[in-house]
C-alpha positions as CSV (number, residue, x, y, z in Angstrom):
1,X,-0.5,20.0,-18.2
2,X,-3.0,22.6,-16.9
3,X,-6.7,22.5,-17.5
4,X,-9.3,19.8,-17.5
5,X,-11.9,18.4,-15.0
6,X,-11.9,15.0,-13.3
7,X,-14.9,12.8,-13.8
8,X,-15.2,12.3,-10.0
9,X,-15.9,16.1,-9.7
10,X,-18.7,16.3,-12.3
11,X,-21.3,16.8,-9.6
12,X,-19.9,20.3,-9.0
13,X,-20.2,21.2,-12.7
14,X,-23.8,20.4,-13.7
15,X,-25.0,22.8,-16.4
16,X,-21.4,23.8,-17.1
17,X,-19.1,23.0,-20.0
18,X,-16.0,21.0,-19.0
19,X,-13.1,19.3,-20.7
20,X,-12.2,15.8,-19.7
21,X,-9.0,13.9,-20.5
22,X,-9.0,10.1,-20.5
23,X,-9.2,6.9,-22.4
24,X,-12.1,5.3,-24.4
25,X,-13.4,2.4,-22.4
26,X,-16.1,1.5,-24.9
27,X,-18.2,3.0,-27.6
28,X,-21.3,2.3,-29.6
29,X,-22.8,3.9,-32.6
30,X,-26.5,4.4,-33.4
31,X,-27.3,6.3,-36.6
32,X,-26.2,9.9,-36.1
33,X,-25.3,9.3,-32.4
34,X,-22.1,8.1,-30.8
35,X,-22.0,7.0,-27.2
36,X,-18.5,7.2,-25.8
37,X,-17.7,5.7,-22.4
38,X,-14.6,7.4,-21.2
39,X,-12.5,6.8,-18.0
40,X,-9.9,9.0,-16.5
41,X,-8.8,7.0,-13.4
42,X,-11.3,8.8,-11.1
43,X,-14.4,7.4,-12.7
44,X,-16.3,6.7,-15.9
45,X,-18.7,8.9,-17.8
46,X,-20.7,8.5,-21.0
47,X,-20.4,11.2,-23.6
48,X,-23.3,11.6,-26.1
49,X,-22.2,12.9,-29.5
50,X,-24.9,14.1,-31.9
51,X,-23.8,14.6,-35.6
52,X,-25.9,17.8,-35.9
53,X,-24.1,19.4,-32.9
54,X,-20.4,18.8,-33.8
55,X,-18.0,19.6,-36.6
56,X,-16.6,17.2,-39.1
57,X,-13.3,16.8,-37.1
58,X,-15.1,15.7,-33.9
59,X,-17.4,13.2,-35.8
60,X,-14.3,11.8,-37.6
61,X,-12.6,11.5,-34.3
62,X,-15.5,9.4,-33.0
63,X,-15.4,7.2,-36.0
64,X,-11.6,6.7,-35.6
65,X,-11.4,6.2,-31.9
66,X,-10.4,2.7,-30.8
67,X,-10.7,1.0,-27.4
68,X,-8.3,2.6,-25.0
69,X,-7.5,5.5,-27.3
70,X,-6.4,8.6,-25.4
71,X,-8.7,11.5,-26.0
72,X,-9.8,14.9,-24.9
73,X,-13.6,15.4,-24.7
74,X,-15.5,18.7,-24.1
75,X,-19.2,19.0,-23.4
76,X,-21.9,20.2,-21.0
77,X,-22.6,18.2,-17.8
78,X,-26.1,17.0,-17.0
79,X,-27.4,14.8,-14.2
80,X,-28.8,11.4,-15.2
81,X,-29.5,8.8,-12.6
82,X,-29.4,6.1,-15.3
83,X,-25.9,7.0,-16.4
84,X,-22.6,5.7,-14.9
85,X,-21.8,7.8,-11.9
86,X,-25.1,9.7,-12.3
87,X,-23.9,12.2,-14.9
88,X,-23.6,12.4,-18.6
89,X,-21.8,14.7,-21.1
90,X,-23.5,16.3,-24.1
91,X,-20.4,16.5,-26.2
92,X,-19.3,19.4,-28.4
93,X,-15.8,18.4,-29.2
94,X,-13.6,15.3,-29.3
95,X,-9.9,15.3,-30.0
96,X,-7.8,12.1,-30.2
97,X,-4.4,12.3,-28.5
98,X,-3.2,8.8,-29.5
99,X,-4.9,5.7,-30.9
100,X,-4.6,2.2,-29.4
101,X,-4.2,-0.3,-32.3
102,X,-5.3,-3.9,-31.7
103,X,-5.7,-3.5,-27.9
104,X,-5.3,-7.1,-26.7
105,X,-8.0,-7.2,-24.0
106,X,-11.3,-7.1,-25.8
107,X,-14.8,-7.4,-24.4
108,X,-14.7,-11.2,-25.1
109,X,-13.8,-13.7,-22.4
110,X,-10.1,-14.2,-21.8
111,X,-8.3,-17.0,-19.8
112,X,-6.5,-16.2,-16.5
113,X,-3.0,-16.8,-17.9
114,X,-3.7,-14.4,-20.8
115,X,-5.0,-11.7,-18.4
116,X,-2.0,-12.2,-16.1
117,X,0.4,-11.9,-19.0
118,X,-1.3,-8.6,-19.8
119,X,-1.6,-7.5,-16.1
120,X,-0.2,-4.1,-17.0
121,X,-3.3,-3.6,-19.2
122,X,-5.8,-5.6,-17.2
123,X,-5.4,-3.1,-14.4
124,X,-7.5,-0.7,-16.6
125,X,-10.6,-3.0,-16.3
126,X,-13.5,-1.9,-14.1
127,X,-13.2,-4.9,-11.8
128,X,-9.4,-4.6,-11.3
129,X,-9.9,-0.9,-10.8
130,X,-12.4,-1.5,-8.0
131,X,-10.1,-4.1,-6.3
132,X,-7.2,-1.8,-6.2
133,X,-9.3,1.1,-5.0
134,X,-10.3,-1.0,-2.1
135,X,-6.7,-1.9,-1.6
136,X,-5.8,1.8,-1.5
137,X,-8.5,2.3,1.2
138,X,-7.3,-0.7,3.2
139,X,-3.7,0.6,3.2
140,X,-4.8,4.1,4.1
141,X,-6.9,2.7,6.9
142,X,-4.0,0.7,8.2
143,X,-1.7,3.7,8.5
144,X,-4.4,6.0,9.9
145,X,-5.4,3.5,12.6
146,X,-1.9,2.9,13.8
147,X,-0.8,6.5,13.5
148,X,-3.9,7.5,15.5
149,X,-3.2,4.9,18.2
150,X,0.2,6.1,19.2
151,X,2.3,3.9,17.0
152,X,5.5,5.1,15.4
153,X,6.5,3.8,11.9
154,X,9.9,2.2,12.1
155,X,11.0,0.9,8.7
156,X,12.5,-2.6,8.7
157,X,15.2,-3.6,6.2
158,X,14.5,-5.8,3.1
159,X,18.0,-7.4,3.2
160,X,18.4,-9.4,6.4
161,X,21.3,-11.6,7.7
162,X,19.0,-14.2,9.3
163,X,15.8,-16.0,9.0
164,X,12.7,-14.9,11.1
165,X,10.1,-17.5,10.2
166,X,12.3,-20.5,9.3
167,X,15.2,-21.4,7.0
168,X,13.4,-23.5,4.4
169,X,11.6,-20.7,2.5
170,X,14.2,-18.0,2.2
171,X,15.2,-16.1,-0.9
172,X,19.0,-16.0,-0.7
173,X,21.1,-13.4,-2.5
174,X,24.7,-12.3,-2.6
175,X,25.4,-9.3,-0.5
176,X,29.0,-8.3,-1.5
177,X,31.1,-10.9,0.3
178,X,28.2,-12.2,2.5
179,X,25.0,-14.0,2.1
180,X,21.7,-12.1,2.7
181,X,18.1,-13.0,2.5
182,X,15.0,-11.1,1.4
183,X,13.0,-10.4,4.5
184,X,10.3,-12.8,5.6
185,X,9.1,-10.4,8.3
186,X,10.1,-7.2,10.0
187,X,9.0,-8.4,13.4
188,X,12.4,-8.8,15.0
189,X,13.2,-5.2,14.1
190,X,9.9,-4.1,15.4
191,X,10.7,-5.6,18.8
192,X,13.7,-3.2,18.8
193,X,11.2,-0.5,17.8
194,X,8.9,-1.3,20.6
195,X,11.6,-1.2,23.2
196,X,12.5,2.3,21.9
197,X,9.1,3.8,21.2
198,X,6.7,1.6,23.2
199,X,4.5,1.0,20.1
200,X,6.0,0.6,16.7
201,X,5.1,-0.8,13.3
202,X,6.6,-1.5,9.9
203,X,4.7,-1.8,6.7
204,X,6.2,-3.2,3.5
205,X,6.8,-6.2,1.2
206,X,7.9,-9.6,2.6
207,X,9.1,-12.6,0.7
208,X,8.5,-16.4,1.1
209,X,10.1,-18.9,-1.2
210,X,7.2,-21.4,-0.7
211,X,6.6,-23.8,-3.6
212,X,2.9,-23.4,-3.2
213,X,0.2,-22.9,-5.9
214,X,-2.8,-22.4,-3.6
215,X,-5.2,-19.5,-4.0
216,X,-3.9,-18.0,-0.8
217,X,-0.1,-17.8,-1.5
218,X,2.1,-15.2,-3.1
219,X,5.9,-15.2,-3.0
220,X,5.9,-11.4,-2.5
221,X,3.2,-9.8,-0.4
222,X,2.7,-6.8,1.9
223,X,2.4,-7.1,5.6
224,X,1.9,-4.6,8.4
225,X,3.5,-5.6,11.7
226,X,2.7,-3.7,14.9
227,X,4.6,-4.5,18.1
228,X,3.7,-3.3,21.6
229,X,5.8,-3.2,24.8
230,X,4.1,-4.3,28.0
231,X,1.4,-6.2,26.1
232,X,0.5,-9.9,26.7
233,X,-1.4,-12.3,24.5
234,X,-4.8,-11.1,25.6
235,X,-3.8,-7.4,25.0
236,X,-2.6,-8.5,21.5
237,X,-5.9,-10.2,20.6
238,X,-7.9,-7.2,21.7
239,X,-5.7,-4.9,19.5
240,X,-6.1,-7.2,16.5
241,X,-9.9,-7.4,16.7
242,X,-10.2,-3.6,17.1
243,X,-7.8,-3.1,14.2
244,X,-9.4,-5.5,11.8
245,X,-12.9,-4.3,12.7
246,X,-11.9,-0.7,12.0
247,X,-10.4,-1.6,8.6
248,X,-13.5,-3.5,7.5
249,X,-15.7,-0.7,8.7
250,X,-13.7,1.9,6.8
251,X,-14.0,0.0,3.5
252,X,-17.7,-0.6,4.0
253,X,-18.2,3.1,4.6
254,X,-16.0,4.5,1.9
255,X,-15.9,2.0,-0.9
256,X,-19.6,1.0,-1.3
257,X,-19.5,1.5,-5.1
258,X,-16.4,-0.7,-5.5
259,X,-17.8,-3.5,-3.4
260,X,-21.1,-3.2,-5.4
261,X,-19.1,-3.5,-8.6
262,X,-17.4,-6.6,-7.3
263,X,-20.9,-8.0,-6.4
264,X,-19.7,-8.5,-2.8
265,X,-22.3,-9.6,-0.3
266,X,-21.4,-7.5,2.7
267,X,-23.7,-9.2,5.2
268,X,-21.0,-11.0,7.1
269,X,-18.5,-8.2,6.8
270,X,-20.9,-6.0,8.6
271,X,-20.8,-8.4,11.6
272,X,-17.0,-8.2,11.9
273,X,-17.1,-6.2,15.2
274,X,-15.5,-7.1,18.5
275,X,-15.4,-9.3,20.3
276,X,-14.3,-12.1,18.0
277,X,-14.7,-15.7,19.2
278,X,-11.6,-17.2,20.9
279,X,-10.9,-20.9,20.4
280,X,-8.1,-22.8,22.2
281,X,-5.9,-24.9,19.8
282,X,-6.9,-28.1,21.7
283,X,-10.6,-27.2,21.1
284,X,-10.0,-26.5,17.4
285,X,-8.0,-29.7,17.0
286,X,-10.9,-31.7,18.6
287,X,-13.4,-30.1,16.2
288,X,-11.3,-31.0,13.2
289,X,-10.9,-34.6,14.3
290,X,-14.6,-34.8,15.0
291,X,-15.3,-33.5,11.5
292,X,-13.2,-36.3,10.0
293,X,-10.5,-33.9,8.8
294,X,-7.1,-35.3,7.7
295,X,-5.4,-33.7,10.7
296,X,-3.1,-34.8,13.4
297,X,-2.9,-33.1,16.8
298,X,0.2,-31.1,17.1
299,X,0.2,-30.0,13.5
300,X,-0.5,-26.6,11.9
301,X,-3.7,-26.0,10.1
302,X,-4.0,-26.3,6.3
303,X,-6.4,-24.3,4.2
304,X,-9.1,-27.0,4.4
305,X,-8.7,-27.1,8.2
306,X,-9.2,-23.4,8.5
307,X,-12.3,-23.6,6.3
308,X,-13.8,-26.2,8.5
309,X,-13.1,-24.2,11.6
310,X,-14.8,-21.1,10.2
311,X,-17.6,-22.5,8.2
312,X,-20.2,-22.1,10.9
313,X,-18.8,-18.7,12.0
314,X,-20.1,-15.3,11.1
315,X,-17.1,-13.4,12.5
316,X,-13.4,-13.9,12.2
317,X,-12.2,-16.3,15.0
318,X,-9.0,-16.5,17.0
319,X,-7.3,-19.8,17.5
320,X,-4.7,-19.4,20.3
321,X,-2.0,-21.4,22.1
322,X,-0.6,-23.4,19.2
323,X,2.0,-26.1,20.0
324,X,5.4,-24.5,20.6
325,X,7.0,-27.0,18.2
326,X,5.3,-25.5,15.2
327,X,5.9,-21.9,16.1
328,X,9.0,-19.7,15.6
329,X,11.8,-19.7,18.2
330,X,10.8,-16.2,19.6
331,X,7.3,-17.2,20.7
332,X,6.8,-17.3,24.4
333,X,5.8,-20.6,26.0
334,X,2.5,-20.9,27.8
335,X,3.3,-21.0,31.6
336,X,0.4,-23.4,32.1
337,X,1.6,-25.8,29.5
338,X,5.2,-25.5,28.2
339,X,4.2,-27.6,25.2
340,X,2.1,-24.7,23.9
341,X,2.9,-21.2,23.0
342,X,1.3,-17.8,23.6
343,X,0.4,-17.5,20.0
344,X,-2.7,-16.7,18.0
345,X,-4.0,-16.7,14.4
346,X,-7.1,-14.8,13.2
347,X,-9.1,-16.8,10.7
348,X,-11.5,-15.0,8.4
349,X,-14.8,-16.6,7.7
350,X,-16.1,-17.8,4.3
351,X,-13.1,-20.0,3.6
352,X,-10.4,-17.2,3.6
353,X,-8.4,-18.6,6.5
354,X,-5.6,-16.9,8.3
355,X,-5.2,-13.2,7.8
356,X,-3.3,-12.4,11.0
357,X,-0.7,-14.3,13.0
358,X,0.9,-13.1,16.2
359,X,1.6,-13.6,19.8
360,X,3.6,-12.8,22.9
361,X,7.4,-12.8,22.5
362,X,9.9,-14.6,24.7
363,X,11.3,-11.9,27.0
364,X,13.8,-14.1,28.9
365,X,17.4,-13.9,27.7
366,X,18.3,-17.4,28.9
367,X,15.2,-19.1,27.4
368,X,15.5,-17.2,24.1
369,X,19.2,-18.3,23.8
370,X,18.2,-21.9,24.5
371,X,15.6,-21.7,21.8
372,X,18.0,-20.3,19.2
373,X,20.4,-23.2,20.0
374,X,17.6,-25.8,19.8
375,X,16.6,-24.5,16.4
376,X,20.2,-24.7,15.2
377,X,20.3,-21.0,14.4
378,X,23.6,-19.0,14.3
379,X,23.9,-17.1,17.6
380,X,26.1,-14.5,16.0
381,X,23.3,-13.5,13.6
382,X,21.0,-12.8,16.5
383,X,23.5,-11.1,18.9
384,X,21.7,-7.7,18.3
385,X,18.3,-9.4,19.0
386,X,19.5,-10.9,22.2
387,X,20.6,-7.4,23.3
388,X,16.9,-6.5,23.5
389,X,16.7,-9.0,26.4
390,X,20.0,-7.9,28.0
391,X,19.1,-4.3,28.2
392,X,15.6,-3.6,29.7
393,X,13.6,-6.6,28.6
394,X,9.8,-6.4,29.2
395,X,6.8,-8.5,28.1
396,X,5.8,-7.6,24.6
397,X,3.5,-8.8,21.8
398,X,2.8,-8.2,18.2
399,X,1.3,-9.5,15.0
400,X,1.4,-9.4,11.3
401,X,-1.6,-8.7,9.0
402,X,-1.3,-9.8,5.4
403,X,-2.7,-7.1,3.1
404,X,-3.5,-9.4,0.2
405,X,-5.3,-12.1,2.2
406,X,-7.3,-9.5,4.1
407,X,-8.2,-7.8,0.8
408,X,-9.3,-11.1,-0.8
409,X,-11.7,-11.6,2.1
410,X,-13.1,-8.1,2.1
411,X,-13.6,-8.1,-1.7
412,X,-14.8,-11.8,-1.8
413,X,-12.1,-12.8,-4.4
414,X,-11.4,-16.4,-5.3
415,X,-7.6,-15.9,-5.5
416,X,-5.0,-13.5,-4.1
417,X,-3.4,-12.9,-7.5
418,X,-6.0,-10.1,-8.1
419,X,-5.2,-8.3,-4.8
420,X,-1.8,-6.9,-5.8
421,X,-1.0,-4.9,-8.9
422,X,1.8,-7.2,-10.1
423,X,1.6,-10.5,-8.4
424,X,4.7,-12.7,-7.9
425,X,3.9,-16.4,-7.6
426,X,5.7,-19.7,-8.0
427,X,5.3,-19.6,-11.8
428,X,5.1,-15.9,-12.4
429,X,7.8,-13.2,-12.4
430,X,6.4,-10.9,-15.1
431,X,5.2,-8.4,-16.1
């Protein structure tokens, strides 16, 4: 449908008459004036309607318009620093396209379950709009950074014949006459990509059937997974900190208004620049035990443990060289201590915990085959993966960054359910 101006472009039309198409976010009436707050997806603007300046049809449209009614509004643009977005419309005509009768999300307070049940409508709120705008910027930044650093996008499959992160949290499905699983990670395929292109990444949804109700967990989430040939653990950590710092910096630069709308204190985000502190697992474990945490050496960190480790930190921190027993079969062992692995997690400050996990991959065919057998995994399902060690194996490393956890940290959100348009959690499969 041709014609119309977007609210985000009003600055180029001051003093001109424009036509906007959008939805009524809110309205108020004072005597012979109507104040219509209209959104169109690019912004929000207030239209001022004076009874003396409009015809009967426009005035009646103002009287009839309901919250979220779709309408077309024409008027002249004027600058006003006090107005939303810095501009206001002196309205000459309003035409209703469709009414919204009994819109369920009203200005009153609603419970989280109610809002999640109406997620398809909740996305229209200014807060959710701001979050998803930041998500858009984060995703754009991820692609731009990797594309600009010599990486090739190599799409990984959603259906896989085998587990990557473990067999206890897989979503199993029938695949004709076979069993298949929704992917937990595209990493194994990115190792093939790295052997072909040197630097490769995949970016898409991943699935974990974890029966967890914490504020950090989703059953379906988006992850970007770069993999680099000829890179060791130290190379990997340098890439991670450069990557994360660039993403945070981009959001701070381009999404100031959205972060302001979310009331995000950006003081610590502004300090997320390399280098990030590096903490050995042994040192981290000692800190937890000294703090009286309910933690046993050799175990993985829980959310409380990660919070303790980062509570005095201003930047994200690396914890590296986790015990090999708690890491996946493909993680390379530490040559200085075979009980440890050349792995790392990046923990965000302010209680947000792990946002990146990665490490150096085992590049020896014999050792990798032994590990597959130790984990009781079917060798036949990994025959193609073992080929990567048979034919030109080299040291290589990579990582996975979870979009939703990273976004929760950047936006300062209390729960990851607001970081994705339609969250999938243990007790939620709709809308």
